[in-house]
Biopython code that builds the backbone (N, CA, C, O; Angstrom):
import numpy as np
from Bio.PDB.StructureBuilder import StructureBuilder

atoms = [
    (1, "UNK", "N", (93.130, 70.623, 96.006)),
    (1, "UNK", "CA", (92.343, 71.638, 96.286)),
    (1, "UNK", "C", (91.824, 71.249, 97.969)),
    (1, "UNK", "O", (91.572, 70.098, 98.325)),
    (2, "UNK", "N", (91.744, 72.336, 98.782)),
    (2, "UNK", "CA", (91.267, 72.139, 100.068)),
    (2, "UNK", "C", (90.293, 73.165, 100.467)),
    (2, "UNK", "O", (90.518, 74.351, 100.226)),
    (3, "UNK", "N", (89.196, 72.767, 101.078)),
    (3, "UNK", "CA", (88.047, 73.361, 101.407)),
    (3, "UNK", "C", (88.117, 73.660, 102.883)),
    (3, "UNK", "O", (88.391, 72.649, 103.529)),
    (4, "UNK", "N", (87.942, 74.818, 103.655)),
    (4, "UNK", "CA", (87.836, 74.841, 105.205)),
    (4, "UNK", "C", (86.444, 75.462, 105.428)),
    (4, "UNK", "O", (86.173, 76.509, 104.840)),
    (5, "UNK", "N", (85.668, 74.958, 106.133)),
    (5, "UNK", "CA", (84.373, 75.384, 106.746)),
    (5, "UNK", "C", (84.536, 76.025, 108.067)),
    (5, "UNK", "O", (85.284, 75.426, 108.838)),
    (6, "UNK", "N", (83.994, 77.117, 108.490)),
    (6, "UNK", "CA", (84.102, 77.605, 109.625)),
    (6, "UNK", "C", (82.586, 77.776, 110.107)),
    (6, "UNK", "O", (81.784, 78.287, 109.325)),
    (7, "UNK", "N", (82.226, 77.410, 111.222)),
    (7, "UNK", "CA", (80.834, 77.764, 111.769)),
    (7, "UNK", "C", (80.902, 78.964, 112.743)),
    (7, "UNK", "O", (81.788, 79.113, 113.585)),
    (8, "UNK", "N", (79.898, 79.776, 112.536)),
    (8, "UNK", "CA", (79.783, 80.975, 113.173)),
    (8, "UNK", "C", (78.361, 81.207, 113.572)),
    (8, "UNK", "O", (77.459, 80.595, 113.000)),
    (9, "UNK", "N", (78.112, 82.103, 114.572)),
    (9, "UNK", "CA", (76.824, 82.286, 115.103)),
    (9, "UNK", "C", (76.371, 83.598, 114.365)),
    (9, "UNK", "O", (77.124, 84.569, 114.295)),
    (10, "UNK", "N", (75.103, 83.590, 113.815)),
    (10, "UNK", "CA", (74.449, 84.585, 113.035)),
    (10, "UNK", "C", (73.166, 85.234, 113.867)),
    (10, "UNK", "O", (72.517, 84.474, 114.586)),
    (11, "UNK", "N", (72.860, 86.398, 113.788)),
    (11, "UNK", "CA", (71.793, 87.162, 114.253)),
    (11, "UNK", "C", (70.992, 87.712, 113.127)),
    (11, "UNK", "O", (71.537, 88.143, 112.111)),
    (12, "UNK", "N", (69.675, 87.701, 113.302)),
    (12, "UNK", "CA", (68.574, 88.156, 112.320)),
    (12, "UNK", "C", (67.850, 89.321, 112.898)),
    (12, "UNK", "O", (67.510, 89.355, 114.081)),
    (13, "UNK", "N", (67.611, 90.307, 112.016)),
    (13, "UNK", "CA", (66.818, 91.394, 112.628)),
    (13, "UNK", "C", (66.270, 92.293, 111.498)),
    (13, "UNK", "O", (67.012, 92.510, 110.540)),
    (14, "UNK", "N", (65.116, 92.796, 111.526)),
    (14, "UNK", "CA", (64.581, 93.609, 110.446)),
    (14, "UNK", "C", (65.653, 94.430, 109.858)),
    (14, "UNK", "O", (66.523, 94.913, 110.582)),
    (15, "UNK", "N", (65.637, 94.615, 108.585)),
    (15, "UNK", "CA", (66.783, 95.403, 107.769)),
    (15, "UNK", "C", (66.136, 96.792, 107.880)),
    (15, "UNK", "O", (65.024, 96.916, 107.367)),
    (16, "UNK", "N", (66.573, 97.624, 108.356)),
    (16, "UNK", "CA", (66.306, 99.134, 108.552)),
    (16, "UNK", "C", (67.298, 99.887, 108.145)),
    (16, "UNK", "O", (68.350, 99.839, 108.782)),
    (17, "UNK", "N", (67.178, 100.789, 106.942)),
    (17, "UNK", "CA", (68.096, 101.695, 106.553)),
    (17, "UNK", "C", (67.316, 102.527, 105.597)),
    (17, "UNK", "O", (66.120, 102.313, 105.396)),
    (18, "UNK", "N", (68.079, 103.611, 104.920)),
    (18, "UNK", "CA", (67.203, 104.514, 103.963)),
    (18, "UNK", "C", (67.026, 103.615, 102.667)),
    (18, "UNK", "O", (66.096, 103.943, 101.931)),
    (19, "UNK", "N", (67.644, 102.740, 102.367)),
    (19, "UNK", "CA", (67.619, 102.203, 100.986)),
    (19, "UNK", "C", (66.604, 100.746, 101.105)),
    (19, "UNK", "O", (66.298, 100.082, 100.114)),
    (20, "UNK", "N", (66.192, 100.434, 102.443)),
    (20, "UNK", "CA", (65.130, 99.406, 102.562)),
    (20, "UNK", "C", (63.907, 99.557, 101.984)),
    (20, "UNK", "O", (63.348, 100.608, 102.298)),
    (21, "UNK", "N", (63.324, 98.857, 101.252)),
    (21, "UNK", "CA", (61.935, 98.967, 100.912)),
    (21, "UNK", "C", (60.969, 98.927, 102.165)),
    (21, "UNK", "O", (61.231, 98.284, 103.182)),
    (22, "UNK", "N", (59.824, 99.684, 101.983)),
    (22, "UNK", "CA", (58.947, 99.764, 103.043)),
    (22, "UNK", "C", (58.345, 98.235, 103.356)),
    (22, "UNK", "O", (58.377, 97.377, 102.474)),
    (23, "UNK", "N", (57.819, 97.974, 104.619)),
    (23, "UNK", "CA", (57.034, 96.792, 104.946)),
    (23, "UNK", "C", (55.854, 96.895, 104.179)),
    (23, "UNK", "O", (55.265, 97.974, 104.242)),
    (24, "UNK", "N", (55.364, 95.969, 103.441)),
    (24, "UNK", "CA", (54.072, 95.751, 102.792)),
    (24, "UNK", "C", (53.038, 94.925, 103.376)),
    (24, "UNK", "O", (53.310, 93.916, 104.026)),
    (25, "UNK", "N", (51.720, 95.375, 103.136)),
    (25, "UNK", "CA", (50.759, 94.625, 103.706)),
    (25, "UNK", "C", (49.628, 94.253, 102.746)),
    (25, "UNK", "O", (49.201, 95.093, 101.953)),
    (26, "UNK", "N", (49.133, 93.013, 102.799)),
    (26, "UNK", "CA", (47.997, 92.573, 102.032)),
    (26, "UNK", "C", (47.107, 91.854, 102.767)),
    (26, "UNK", "O", (47.517, 90.939, 103.482)),
    (27, "UNK", "N", (45.814, 92.159, 102.692)),
    (27, "UNK", "CA", (44.770, 91.229, 103.456)),
    (27, "UNK", "C", (43.944, 90.501, 102.073)),
    (27, "UNK", "O", (43.538, 91.028, 101.037)),
    (28, "UNK", "N", (43.895, 89.146, 102.521)),
    (28, "UNK", "CA", (43.235, 88.249, 101.480)),
    (28, "UNK", "C", (42.122, 87.604, 102.110)),
    (28, "UNK", "O", (42.275, 86.961, 103.148)),
    (29, "UNK", "N", (40.926, 87.744, 101.504)),
    (29, "UNK", "CA", (39.747, 87.282, 102.046)),
    (29, "UNK", "C", (39.837, 85.662, 102.005)),
    (29, "UNK", "O", (40.143, 85.076, 100.967)),
    (30, "UNK", "N", (39.565, 85.026, 103.144)),
    (30, "UNK", "CA", (39.702, 83.634, 103.239)),
    (30, "UNK", "C", (38.436, 82.941, 102.463)),
    (30, "UNK", "O", (38.504, 81.726, 102.278)),
    (31, "UNK", "N", (37.425, 83.569, 102.056)),
    (31, "UNK", "CA", (36.258, 83.033, 101.473)),
    (31, "UNK", "C", (36.420, 82.926, 100.054)),
    (31, "UNK", "O", (36.028, 81.893, 99.512)),
    (32, "UNK", "N", (37.001, 83.950, 99.290)),
    (32, "UNK", "CA", (37.089, 84.124, 97.800)),
    (32, "UNK", "C", (38.355, 84.321, 97.471)),
    (32, "UNK", "O", (38.587, 84.218, 96.266)),
    (33, "UNK", "N", (39.423, 84.623, 98.299)),
    (33, "UNK", "CA", (40.858, 84.948, 97.989)),
    (33, "UNK", "C", (40.934, 86.393, 97.330)),
    (33, "UNK", "O", (41.997, 86.722, 96.803)),
    (34, "UNK", "N", (39.913, 87.224, 97.336)),
    (34, "UNK", "CA", (40.105, 88.571, 96.843)),
    (34, "UNK", "C", (41.086, 89.207, 97.722)),
    (34, "UNK", "O", (41.122, 88.960, 98.927)),
    (35, "UNK", "N", (41.998, 90.140, 97.055)),
    (35, "UNK", "CA", (43.021, 90.672, 97.748)),
    (35, "UNK", "C", (42.912, 92.328, 97.818)),
    (35, "UNK", "O", (42.495, 92.994, 96.871)),
    (36, "UNK", "N", (43.318, 92.853, 98.995)),
    (36, "UNK", "CA", (43.269, 94.104, 99.082)),
    (36, "UNK", "C", (44.221, 94.903, 98.223)),
    (36, "UNK", "O", (44.157, 96.124, 98.076)),
    (37, "UNK", "N", (45.132, 94.080, 97.658)),
    (37, "UNK", "CA", (46.396, 94.665, 96.973)),
    (37, "UNK", "C", (47.547, 94.864, 97.873)),
    (37, "UNK", "O", (47.295, 94.935, 99.076)),
    (38, "UNK", "N", (48.640, 94.955, 97.521)),
    (38, "UNK", "CA", (49.852, 95.343, 98.309)),
    (38, "UNK", "C", (49.902, 96.713, 98.636)),
    (38, "UNK", "O", (49.846, 97.540, 97.726)),
    (39, "UNK", "N", (50.012, 97.107, 99.963)),
    (39, "UNK", "CA", (50.058, 98.427, 100.475)),
    (39, "UNK", "C", (51.104, 98.759, 101.519)),
    (39, "UNK", "O", (51.391, 97.930, 102.383)),
    (40, "UNK", "N", (51.641, 99.864, 101.468)),
    (40, "UNK", "CA", (52.632, 100.171, 102.331)),
    (40, "UNK", "C", (51.979, 100.515, 103.759)),
    (40, "UNK", "O", (52.476, 100.186, 104.836)),
    (41, "UNK", "N", (50.847, 101.193, 103.598)),
    (41, "UNK", "CA", (50.001, 101.695, 104.630)),
    (41, "UNK", "C", (48.878, 100.490, 104.981)),
    (41, "UNK", "O", (48.012, 100.142, 104.179)),
    (42, "UNK", "N", (49.035, 99.970, 106.202)),
    (42, "UNK", "CA", (48.162, 99.082, 106.753)),
    (42, "UNK", "C", (46.681, 99.473, 106.592)),
    (42, "UNK", "O", (45.824, 98.732, 106.111)),
    (43, "UNK", "N", (46.474, 100.750, 107.059)),
    (43, "UNK", "CA", (45.175, 101.182, 107.059)),
    (43, "UNK", "C", (44.397, 101.277, 105.665)),
    (43, "UNK", "O", (43.171, 101.320, 105.562)),
    (44, "UNK", "N", (45.303, 101.303, 104.623)),
    (44, "UNK", "CA", (44.726, 101.316, 103.157)),
    (44, "UNK", "C", (44.214, 99.816, 102.843)),
    (44, "UNK", "O", (43.160, 99.632, 102.235)),
    (45, "UNK", "N", (44.989, 98.807, 103.275)),
    (45, "UNK", "CA", (44.595, 97.384, 103.152)),
    (45, "UNK", "C", (43.381, 97.194, 103.881)),
    (45, "UNK", "O", (42.390, 96.748, 103.303)),
    (46, "UNK", "N", (43.360, 97.517, 105.213)),
    (46, "UNK", "CA", (42.289, 97.350, 106.087)),
    (46, "UNK", "C", (41.084, 97.910, 105.476)),
    (46, "UNK", "O", (40.086, 97.190, 105.440)),
    (47, "UNK", "N", (41.026, 99.315, 104.900)),
    (47, "UNK", "CA", (39.836, 99.930, 104.479)),
    (47, "UNK", "C", (39.270, 99.080, 103.184)),
    (47, "UNK", "O", (38.066, 98.992, 102.942)),
    (48, "UNK", "N", (40.178, 98.538, 102.479)),
    (48, "UNK", "CA", (39.678, 97.763, 101.400)),
    (48, "UNK", "C", (39.100, 96.445, 101.698)),
    (48, "UNK", "O", (38.231, 95.887, 101.028)),
    (49, "UNK", "N", (39.675, 95.985, 102.793)),
    (49, "UNK", "CA", (38.881, 94.820, 103.470)),
    (49, "UNK", "C", (37.409, 95.079, 103.960)),
    (49, "UNK", "O", (36.438, 94.368, 103.701)),
    (50, "UNK", "N", (37.423, 96.137, 104.656)),
    (50, "UNK", "CA", (35.981, 96.714, 105.170)),
    (50, "UNK", "C", (35.005, 96.871, 103.932)),
    (50, "UNK", "O", (33.833, 96.494, 103.956)),
    (51, "UNK", "N", (35.589, 97.437, 102.906)),
    (51, "UNK", "CA", (34.852, 97.524, 101.807)),
    (51, "UNK", "C", (34.240, 96.230, 101.010)),
    (51, "UNK", "O", (33.117, 96.149, 100.512)),
    (52, "UNK", "N", (35.258, 95.256, 101.022)),
    (52, "UNK", "CA", (34.839, 93.969, 100.610)),
    (52, "UNK", "C", (33.807, 93.296, 101.261)),
    (52, "UNK", "O", (32.917, 92.727, 100.629)),
    (53, "UNK", "N", (33.872, 93.322, 102.761)),
    (53, "UNK", "CA", (33.080, 92.797, 103.492)),
    (53, "UNK", "C", (31.659, 93.398, 103.411)),
    (53, "UNK", "O", (30.627, 92.737, 103.515)),
    (54, "UNK", "N", (31.733, 94.795, 103.204)),
    (54, "UNK", "CA", (30.502, 95.544, 102.952)),
    (54, "UNK", "C", (29.693, 94.993, 101.834)),
    (54, "UNK", "O", (28.473, 94.847, 101.911)),
    (55, "UNK", "N", (30.360, 94.713, 100.864)),
    (55, "UNK", "CA", (29.884, 94.183, 99.722)),
    (55, "UNK", "C", (29.425, 92.643, 99.517)),
    (55, "UNK", "O", (28.627, 92.236, 98.672)),
    (56, "UNK", "N", (30.121, 91.879, 100.495)),
    (56, "UNK", "CA", (29.818, 90.563, 100.665)),
    (56, "UNK", "C", (29.968, 90.319, 102.159)),
    (56, "UNK", "O", (31.072, 90.142, 102.674)),
    (57, "UNK", "N", (28.677, 90.313, 102.926)),
    (57, "UNK", "CA", (28.685, 90.325, 104.239)),
    (57, "UNK", "C", (28.952, 89.021, 104.941)),
    (57, "UNK", "O", (29.109, 88.989, 106.162)),
    (58, "UNK", "N", (29.001, 88.053, 104.261)),
    (58, "UNK", "CA", (29.450, 86.703, 104.780)),
    (58, "UNK", "C", (30.947, 86.471, 104.626)),
    (58, "UNK", "O", (31.403, 85.424, 105.086)),
    (59, "UNK", "N", (31.726, 87.304, 104.050)),
    (59, "UNK", "CA", (33.062, 87.120, 104.021)),
    (59, "UNK", "C", (33.629, 88.035, 105.108)),
    (59, "UNK", "O", (33.742, 89.252, 104.963)),
    (60, "UNK", "N", (33.967, 87.379, 106.172)),
    (60, "UNK", "CA", (34.323, 88.048, 107.434)),
    (60, "UNK", "C", (35.732, 87.653, 107.858)),
    (60, "UNK", "O", (36.195, 88.164, 108.877)),
    (61, "UNK", "N", (36.457, 86.771, 107.145)),
    (61, "UNK", "CA", (37.754, 86.335, 107.803)),
    (61, "UNK", "C", (38.827, 86.674, 106.708)),
    (61, "UNK", "O", (38.581, 86.466, 105.520)),
    (62, "UNK", "N", (40.032, 87.203, 107.134)),
    (62, "UNK", "CA", (41.060, 87.637, 106.230)),
    (62, "UNK", "C", (42.244, 87.126, 106.642)),
    (62, "UNK", "O", (42.324, 86.816, 107.831)),
    (63, "UNK", "N", (43.318, 86.941, 105.838)),
    (63, "UNK", "CA", (44.621, 86.630, 106.170)),
    (63, "UNK", "C", (45.640, 87.594, 105.686)),
    (63, "UNK", "O", (45.687, 88.012, 104.529)),
    (64, "UNK", "N", (46.478, 87.932, 106.673)),
    (64, "UNK", "CA", (47.346, 88.958, 106.433)),
    (64, "UNK", "C", (48.734, 88.527, 105.806)),
    (64, "UNK", "O", (49.400, 87.653, 106.362)),
    (65, "UNK", "N", (49.191, 89.177, 104.582)),
    (65, "UNK", "CA", (50.610, 88.788, 103.994)),
    (65, "UNK", "C", (51.332, 89.984, 104.293)),
    (65, "UNK", "O", (50.879, 91.091, 104.001)),
    (66, "UNK", "N", (52.542, 89.804, 104.917)),
    (66, "UNK", "CA", (53.297, 90.862, 105.205)),
    (66, "UNK", "C", (54.790, 90.516, 104.477)),
    (66, "UNK", "O", (55.303, 89.397, 104.486)),
    (67, "UNK", "N", (55.307, 91.586, 103.916)),
    (67, "UNK", "CA", (56.500, 91.535, 103.449)),
    (67, "UNK", "C", (57.502, 92.546, 104.123)),
    (67, "UNK", "O", (57.407, 93.771, 104.049)),
    (68, "UNK", "N", (58.419, 91.885, 104.752)),
    (68, "UNK", "CA", (59.343, 92.760, 105.408)),
    (68, "UNK", "C", (60.717, 92.158, 105.179)),
    (68, "UNK", "O", (60.882, 90.939, 105.132)),
    (69, "UNK", "N", (61.807, 93.135, 105.021)),
    (69, "UNK", "CA", (63.176, 92.784, 104.535)),
    (69, "UNK", "C", (63.849, 92.525, 105.966)),
    (69, "UNK", "O", (63.628, 93.240, 106.944)),
    (70, "UNK", "N", (64.708, 91.400, 105.965)),
    (70, "UNK", "CA", (65.390, 91.077, 107.193)),
    (70, "UNK", "C", (67.036, 91.013, 106.750)),
    (70, "UNK", "O", (67.482, 90.839, 105.615)),
    (71, "UNK", "N", (67.661, 91.178, 107.798)),
    (71, "UNK", "CA", (69.227, 91.291, 107.594)),
    (71, "UNK", "C", (69.904, 90.284, 108.473)),
    (71, "UNK", "O", (69.494, 90.159, 109.627)),
    (72, "UNK", "N", (70.886, 89.564, 108.045)),
    (72, "UNK", "CA", (71.685, 88.644, 108.821)),
    (72, "UNK", "C", (73.115, 89.277, 109.035)),
    (72, "UNK", "O", (73.724, 89.845, 108.129)),
    (73, "UNK", "N", (73.537, 89.143, 110.171)),
    (73, "UNK", "CA", (74.775, 89.731, 110.589)),
    (73, "UNK", "C", (75.596, 88.649, 111.467)),
    (73, "UNK", "O", (74.909, 87.898, 112.159)),
    (74, "UNK", "N", (76.900, 88.508, 111.500)),
    (74, "UNK", "CA", (77.650, 87.672, 112.558)),
    (74, "UNK", "C", (77.431, 88.257, 113.816)),
    (74, "UNK", "O", (77.469, 89.473, 114.003)),
    (75, "UNK", "N", (77.144, 87.201, 114.907)),
    (75, "UNK", "CA", (76.870, 87.735, 116.220)),
    (75, "UNK", "C", (78.272, 88.329, 116.774)),
    (75, "UNK", "O", (79.384, 88.041, 116.330)),
    (76, "UNK", "N", (78.023, 89.102, 117.699)),
    (76, "UNK", "CA", (79.055, 89.960, 118.338)),
    (76, "UNK", "C", (80.296, 89.154, 118.595)),
    (76, "UNK", "O", (80.258, 88.119, 119.262)),
    (77, "UNK", "N", (81.361, 89.618, 118.081)),
    (77, "UNK", "CA", (82.633, 89.024, 118.357)),
    (77, "UNK", "C", (82.963, 88.017, 117.162)),
    (77, "UNK", "O", (84.117, 87.615, 117.013)),
    (78, "UNK", "N", (82.024, 87.654, 116.395)),
    (78, "UNK", "CA", (82.391, 86.688, 115.191)),
    (78, "UNK", "C", (82.583, 87.596, 114.090)),
    (78, "UNK", "O", (81.956, 88.645, 113.942)),
    (79, "UNK", "N", (83.620, 87.078, 113.203)),
    (79, "UNK", "CA", (84.015, 87.793, 112.138)),
    (79, "UNK", "C", (84.108, 86.836, 111.001)),
    (79, "UNK", "O", (84.314, 85.638, 111.198)),
    (80, "UNK", "N", (83.951, 87.370, 109.761)),
    (80, "UNK", "CA", (84.169, 86.488, 108.613)),
    (80, "UNK", "C", (85.455, 86.305, 108.035)),
    (80, "UNK", "O", (85.597, 85.554, 107.070)),
]
sb = StructureBuilder()
sb.init_structure("model")
sb.init_model(0)
sb.init_chain("A")
sb.init_seg("    ")
for serial, (resi, resn, name, xyz) in enumerate(atoms, 1):
    if name == "N":
        sb.init_residue(resn, " ", resi, " ")
    sb.init_atom(name, np.array(xyz, "f"), 0.0, 1.0, " ", f" {name:<3s}", serial, name[0])
structure = sb.get_structure()
């Protein structure tokens, strides 16, 4: 049995087409790890973070978790 490996150059970009799931946003409180929940609309996640800070004024720092689909393709001129 013989195996041949060929190295090619790849490019990577956000995957955008009709079947691609939307980008999702989540804001997580750095103080208590409360989450806004996963939202397609960033403004919804942000509104939940404002509400959380309103209830807990000392909780002012958040981390954003983004889920975005990416797609790999061979570079121009490369073929599989």
